[in-house]
PATOR-620696 format. One record per residue (C-alpha): x, y, z. Coordinates in steps of 0.2 Angstrom, whole numbers, plus 5000, padded with zeros to 4 digits. Layout:
XYZ ...
end
This chain:
546158365397 545158235406 546058145420 546757975416 545857835424 546957745437 547457575429 547157425440 548657325445 548557145442 549457025453 550156905440 550856785454 549056755460 548356595454 546456565455 546156405465 544956285456 544856165470 543056135477 542956185495 541856075506 540256145511 540256215529 539656105543 537856135545 537256215562 535856125572 534256225575 533856175592 532256285593 531556345610 531356175617 533256125616 533556125634 532056015638 532555875626 533055705633 534855655629 534255535615 533055665608 534555785607 535655665599 534255625586 534155815582 536055825581 536155685569 534755745558 535455915557 537255855552 536655735538 536055765521 535455635508 537155635499 538255695514 538255605530 539355675543 538755575558 538355385558 538155245570 539755135573 538954985564 538655095548 540455135546 541454975543 543254995538 543954885524 545554835532 545154645533 545454635515 547254635511 548354655495 549854535497 551554545490 551754355488 553254345500 552354255514 553454315529 553354495523 551454475521 551354405539 552354555545 551154685537 549554595543 549254485528 549654615515 549354795512 547654845519 546254895507 545555065508 547155155514 548855225510 550455135513 552255175509 553755075504 555355175510 557155135507 558855195500 559255185481 559155015473 558354935488 556954855479 555554985482 554854985464 555054805462 554054765478 552654875472 552654795455 552654625463 551154675473 550254715457 550754555449 549954455464 548354565462 548354495444 548454315450 547054345462 545754445452 546154385434 545254485420 544354595433 545954665440 546154845438 547854935442 548555105440 550355165441 550955345442 552755375436 553655525442 555455465438 555555425419 554355305411 553455145416 554755015419 554054875408 555554755409 555554775428 553654745429 553854585418 555254525430 554154555445 552854435437 551654565429 550754535413 550654695404 550654745386 552254815380 552254945367 552854895349 554255025349 555054945365 554954765358 555854825342 557254895352 557454725361 557454645344 558754755338 559854715353 559754535348 560154565330 561754655335 562254505345 561754375333 560454305345 558854225337 557454355337 555954335347 554654235337 552854305335 552254175346 553554225360 553054405358 551254365360 551554255375 552754365384 552454545379 550654555373 549754465387 548954585399 547954515414 546554635418 546954815413 548454915418 548355115417 549855235418 549555395427 550455555422 550555735426 551455895420 551755945438 551755865455 550055945460 549255885443 549855705445 549255695463 547555765458 547555625445 547955495459 546555575469 545255545455 545855365452 545655325470 543955405470 543355285456 543455145469 543755035453 545654995456 546254875468 547954965469 548555135464 550455165465 551555315464 553355295461 554055405469 553755555480 555455615477 555055645459 553455755462 554055925458 552856075463 552356185449 552856345458 554656285461 555056215444 556056375439 556856405456 558656355462 558256255477 559456165489 558955995497 558056075512 557056185501 556456045490 555955935505 554956075512 554056115495 553655925493 553055915511 551856055508 551155975492 550955805501 550055895515 548755975503 548655805495 548155715511 546855845515 545955785499 546355605501 545755585519 543855615516 543855475502 544355345515 543355395530 541755315523 540755475522 540255425504 540355235506 541855115508 543355135497 544354975493 545755055484 547555025491 548655175488 550555135488 551955265488 553755245487 554955365495 556755385499 557555385516 559155465522 560455415534 559955435552 561055585558 560555545576 561355375575 562955445567 563155575581 562755455595 564155375605 564755215598 564055105612 562255175608 562255175589 561654995588 560055045597 559655185584 558855155567 559955165552 558755265542 557655415544 556055435534 555855605525 554155675520 552755785526 552155775544 550355735537 551155585528 551755515545 549955515551 548955465536 549955315531 549355145538 550955055535 552755125532 553954985527 555755015525 556754895514 558654885511 559954775504 560754635515 562254525511 562654485494 562254305488 563654225477 563654075467 564353925477 563753995494 564454105508 566254055507 566354095488 567154265490 567454345473 566254225464 564854295453 563454385463 561854295460 560754395472 560554485488 559554475504 558054585504 557854655522 556354745529 555654825544 553954895548 554255075554 552455105557 551054985558 549155015559 547654925553 548154755560 549954785559 551254815572 552854915572 554654855573 554254685564 555654635552 556354495542 557254455525 557054345510 558354295497 558154395481 558954325465 559454425450 558354305439 556554305434 555354365448 556754395461 556154295476 555654115477 553954135483 553453945483 555053895492 554754035505 552953975507 553553795510 554953845522 553753955532 552453815533 553753695539 554353815553 552553845559 552053665559 550753685544 551753565533 552253405542 553353265536 552653085536 553652925534 553252945515 552853115510 552153275518 550453335523 549653515525 548853525543 547653655549 548553735564 546953765574 546153585572 547553475567 546553405553 547453375536 546953505523 545753435510 546453255514 547953315503 549553215504 551153245493 552453105491 553853235493 554253415495 554653425477 552853365473 552153485485 553053625476 552453565460 550653565466 550753745473 551453805456 550053715446 548553755457 548353935463 546853885473 547853765483 549253895485 547954015493 547253875504 549053845510 549354025513 547754045523 548353905535 550153975536 549354155540 548254065553 549753985562 550554165563 548854235571 548454325555 546654335549 546254415533 545454395516 546254415499 544654425488 
end
């Protein structure tokens, strides 16, 4: 009998990589006269050897601008000041914090302000890893986004069960069917797939903001069937994020042109065990929270902002213990700051459980008064340029209430006032 051919063993666990590897760095042909070149001639040979028509690896400094002067504001003026005017364009930033601290709301609020700034040309993308897109929270944060009919019908049914008048067609169109610009929802079956979708969205350079909420919900494909403890899960996610940033970094280095997309991640923090284990007299000097995540995340993010809950706000003021809670203090601190931002800056703003959360107009007026931009007169108030002392646009309001109304009705005036408050805080940036 003829001998049986040995069967080839197939490693079913091996997965063929479909990722495109970057071409190798070209070598320079110095020729025989390399040692006889002047330094400028040698540099020209080096530059020409490194660069191709569609792949430039070496450029002069004035050919590689960064886009960080352009910022993506949250709308909360003191927070925007602490992060250099807003989240920088063309980079990755993270909003970190414990559960229910306001991370998702802050990202949605940033997107809402982008809609105010850019109108019909605004393009936003939101990647969800924990459930579905939070339409109700987005609306409360001020976003204008089209709500699916199925959800509107659920809201209507709730009103029927409570004998509350249903939303009219006019109310539905005005509140739930008006979208400013275009909002896209990004999805993926695995963490790797969703991160690749995010990479391609950033690569388009068409979105002002791309957000991922949150890193904790990104599940690596190879670990979906494994029983893993918290340490194993953190390690798997860290490896996945490290691979992500290897792909993300070249998009933002300017090799293929300037990318203006701001990438925002949310992520959890854990209690700082060093603080818990430190002597009581030293604990106040150590941070409450420790940020989790990949080592690469630590280096590639431009800003890491930690947010957490402050004291509860109750109806009737601080001395109304036991009364209805109407809000809380939203606290923040810049854990890491680059691109015109500094570490360890922090502040707080009142967050109310009503529409839009924070009183942005009130916060803007208060910040303007503290910095001398809004000055009282015997009758009324004026807005003064901090560097020249001249009255902005010869504008005078008969009262703070009238000033507030003016800000709410005229967005261009609001932006002009914001520029002066930012200038008084030594912040220079553009919003458009």
